[in-house]
N, C-alpha and C positions, 0 to 999 in steps of 0.2 A: 607308328612314327607320330602320327597326327593326334592322337589322343595323348601322347607324351608332350606334344607341343602345348597342346590345350591347358594340360595340368600344371606344365610349367609356367604358362601365362596366367593361369589363376593363381598359382602359388605367388608369382610376382606381385599380381594385382592385390592380392590379400595382404601381403607382405608391406607394400607402399601403403596401403589404407590404414594398416594398423600403426605405421610409423607416423602417419600424418594426422589421422583422424583425431587421437587424443589432443594434440596441439590446436586443431581447428574448432573442436568442440569443447574442451574443457573451460574457458574462459566463460562461455554461456552458462555454464552450471554455477560458476562462481559469482558471476555478475547478476544484477538486479537489484531490486529495492531490498533493504537489509530491514524486513518486517520483524518485529518484536511484539512479544505480548505486552498487555499493559504493565505488568510486574516489572518486566525486564528494561522498558523504557523508563520508569519511574526511578529504577536502580541507577540506570545511566545519567539520568538527570541530575541526580545527587552529585555526581563526579563531575560532568560537563554539561552546563546549562545549553539547552537548545528547546525550539518550539516543536510543538508535536502536530503530525498529521494522523488522524485517527480514522481509518477507512471502515465504517459500520456497514457490514454485509449480513447476508443469510446464505446458507448453503443452497437454497432453493432458486437465488435471485439470478435471472438470466443476464441482466444487464451488469451486475457484480462480476460474474464471470467473464463478461467481454472486457470490461475496464481491466480485469487482471490479464487477460490475453493479449490486450492492445496498448491501451494507454499506459499502464504500470510497467510495459515491457518497453517504452520509447527511450531511446538512450539519454536524451535531453532531460527527460521527467526522472529517470532513475538517477542520473546523476545529481541533478538539482536536489531531489529528495534527500539523497544520501549526506548530502553537503551541509544540508540546512535545517533538516528535522530528525526527530525520533519519529519513524513510522511505524504505527501500532495498527495490527487487523484486529478488529473486534467484532465477533460473531455475535449479532444481537439477540440470538437464541440459544447461546451457549449455557450449560447447566452449572458449570463451575463458578463457585464464588469468587469474588474479587474483594479484596480489602484495600481501601485506600483512604489514608487521613483518618483513621478510626471508624471508618464506615465500612460495612460488610455489605457489597452489592449482590445480589441474588439473581437467580432466574425464577421468575413467577409465572404461573400457568393463566393461561388467557388468550384469545385470539387463535390465529392460525397454529402456532407453534410455542406460545408462550413468548416472554421477553426478558432480557437481563435488566435488571434495573439500572446498571451502568449506561448502557446504551440508551435506554428510556430518559435518564437524566442528560446525558450528553447532547440528546436530539429534543430536547424539550418536548417529549411525548409525541413529537411528529415523527412517526415511524414509517420512514420512506428509504428504500433502498436501490442503489447503494447512496450513502450520504458520507461526506467528508466532514470531519469536525476538526478546526484548526485551534490550538490552544498555544497559550504562552509559556515561557520556562516556569511560570510559576501557576500554571493550570487552570488559568483564567481562560475562558472561551473568548475567541476573537471572531469566528463566524461558524454557521452551519452551511454547508453546500450540498444541497441534495441533487440526485439524478447523475447520468451518465456524463462523461467528460472526454472529449477529444483530447489529445496531448497539448495542442496549441492552447485550448481553452484552460487546461489545467495548469499550464505553464504560468499564464497571466495570474490566476489565484496564488500560486506557489510564491511567485515574485512579490505579489501584492502583501501577502503576508511575511515572507522573510525579510523583506525590505523595510517592514513596518509601515507601508504607505497605507495601512487600515487607519493609522492615527491621524492622517491628514486628508483622504480623499475618499468618498465611498467607492466600493468595488464597482458599481455599474458605470459610475463616471470614469474610472481609470480603464475599465475594459473598453470602453467607447473610444478612449483616447490611443489605446495602444494594440 
């Protein structure tokens, strides 16, 4: 009798868990920053113009992984980026070519694991990871922001860029005032 009650209880628990778990966990798999490849973001920008946030990272970068696990999971950061930017993940050491505006950017040997010339170009050769590069709708660089960011610090940058405050106030001054 006791085993039957335990099995019934277990079956009830599993049934309830299966009924409610997908509803509880499904949004988390669909939510998050809508990361795109460079090519996908450029194609999307041809239809609807937006600024770009380019996360330049490497596979071995611990601070990059920490930003992915924390800052880029923050709900306010996720919402703001998805509303105002095309978000691009760019592996600074990827081997695949990227053709953009008539130029083919390639991986070149050198250093620790080589470097992709698009990452090198976006970062002006200052290879520091993670680094975020902000671009206008016309692919003009607004700023390079190296280093790990807490959500509140990243939100300041995002607003400064999205609201085009960079045209009227230096970021350091904006950061101190907000």
